[in-house]
N, C-alpha and C positions, 0 to 999 in steps of 0.2 A: 704437260706443257713442253715447250721447246726452248733451247738456248738461243738467245738473240744474236750470238756471235757465230756459232757453228751449226746451229740447227739440230743439235743433239737432243734426243728425247730425254726428258728429265721428269723426276717425280715432283709432285706439287709442293713438297716440303724441302726440295733441294735448294741450298743457298749458293753453292759454287758449282759450275759445270765441271765434271770430271774430265771432259775431253779437252777443253781449251782453257780452263781455269777462270772463265769470266763469271762475275757475280750475277746472280739472277734477281737480286732485289728482294728476295724472301727474307723476312725477319724471324728470329727465333721466337717460338711461343713462350709467353710469360704471363704473369698476373696482369689483369686489366687494371690500369690506373684510373683512379676516380678523384674528382675534386671534393667529394663529400667525405666527411669524417666517418670512420668505421662505426658501425652500429654497436652499441653496448647493451648486452642482455641484462635485464633487471629481473630478479626473482620476485614474482608477485605471489604473496601467500594465497593459497586456495581457501575459498569460503566453503565451509561445510554446514550442512543443515541436519537438524534432528527434530523429531516431533516434540512440540511444546506441551508440557504436562499441565495438569489442572491448576496447580498453585501458581505457576508462572502466568498463566492466562488470567487467573483470578486477580493477581496483583495488577496486571495491565488494565483489567476491567475497572478496578478500584480507582486508578489514576484517571481514567476517562470519565468515570461517574462523578468524581469530585469536580473535574473541569466543567462538565455539562451542567451539573447542579448549580455551580456558581453562576453560570450564564443565566440559567432558568430563574434563579432567585432574584437576580437583578431585574429581570422582566416582571416577575411576580410583585416585586416592590413597587414598580410603576403602576401595576394594575390595582394594588391595594390603595395606593394614593388616590387613584381615580374613584375607588369605592368610597373612600372617606369624603371626597367631594360630594358624592351622591348622598351620603348620610346628612351632610349639612343642608342640602336642598330639601331633603325629606322632612327636616324639622321646621321648615317654614310653613306658615299658615296657608291653607288653600292648596297645598301640594298633595295631591291624591296618591294613594298607594298604587303600585304597579302590579296588575294581574293578581290581586288579592295576596301578594306577599307582604310581610310585615312592614317593610319600608324599602327605600331605594338602596340602603346599605346591603340588605340581604340579597336583593336582586343582582346588584353589581358584584357582590362577594361571590355569589354562585357563578356568575359569568367569568369572574377572574379565575376561579378554580378550574373551570372547564377549559378556558383559554390556556391556562398554565400547563395542563396535561397535554393538550393538543400541540402547544408550542414545543414542549419537551420531546414529544414523539417525533415531530417534524424535524427539529434540529438534530436529534439523536440519529435519525435515519440518514439524513443528508451527510452528517459528520462521518458516520461509519462507512456509508456507501462510497462517498467521494474519496476518503482517505485510503480505504482498502483497495480501491481500483486505481489509485494514483501510482506514481513511481515509488512512493514509500511502501506501498502494499500493506499498510497498517495504520492504525490510529496513533495518536501521540503516546498513549500508554504502551502500545505494542512496540512502537519505535524506540521508546526509552529502554525496553528490555530486549531489544534485538529480535522481535517476533515479526513474522510476515504471514499474510494470508495468501494462499494460492488455490488453484483448482486441484482436482484429484491427480492431475499430471504434473503438478509443480509449476504451472505457468501463472502469470499474473491474471487476476480475475477481472471481468468486465464490471461496469457499473450495475448492469442488470443482475448479474450473479451475486454481487456484493449486497444489493438490495434484497434479493431472495434470501440470502444468509441472515440478514438483519431481521426480516419479518418471520423467518423460521424460528428465531429466538422466542417468539411469542408461544410457540408450541412447547419449547423447552421449559418456559416459565410456567405453563399450565400443569405440568406434571408435578405431583406432590414431592416434597422433600428434596427438591432440586435435582432429581435423578437425571433429568435431561442434560444438565450441566456436568454432573458427576461422571457421566459416561466418558468424559475426556480423560479420566484417570484410569480407565479400565479397557477401553477399546485398543486394538492393535496399533492404529495410527493416531491415537490420542484425540479422537474426534468426539465432540459433543453431539447431541441429537441434531442441533441445527446445522452442524457441519456435515453430518450424514445426509440430511435432507437436501442440502444445497451442493453436495459433492465438493466440499472444500477441505483444505488442510490448514493448520496453523503450525508453522515451522519456526525453529529457533536457529539463528545464525551464529556460527562459531568459527573462528579462524584456526 
C-alpha cells in the first residue's frame, strides 16, 4: 500500500509512514472481541462397554419374565371368568354339549389356555423387539442392569433384527439342559446361541 500523504510505499502492517510520519490507519493485531461469554469445557465421563455375562443376562430375563407373566395372568383371569360363565350356561337344561366335549367349561377352558399362550408369545415378541430396537436398546430388565443389545458391530439393532433374535431364542430353548443359553458364559463375546444366529451382542455399560 501507499502513504496517503507522501505516496511512499508501505507494508500492509505499517501503522506510521517512516517518510512523513503520517498515520496509515492500520490498527495493531489483537484478540478478537466477542459479546458472547467464553466457552467453558466440561469433562464428560466416557461410557465404557463390556460383554454382559450369563448371570447378568439371567437376572435381566427374570425381571422381564415377572413383568410379562403379571400381564399375562391378568388376561388369563379374564378368560377364566369367561369360562366360568360358560359353565353356568352348560348347566341349564336343553343346553347341548359342544363338539362332544364334556361341557362348555371344558371348551372355553381349552380356548382360554390356547389364547393365553398365544397372547404371551405375541406380547413377549413385541415387548422385546420394540424395546431392543428403541433408543433404550434393551428391555426394562436390561435397562435396570445397564445392558444394551447391539448388532455385531456395536450399532443399534433394527426391529427386524430384534425380532429375529427373539424367535431365535426358540432354537436355544429346544436344546437340552439350556446349553443354548449357557453358551453366553463360554463364548468369547458372551453370546448365547440366539445371539450367534442373529449376529447380536449384549453389552454392559460402565462409566
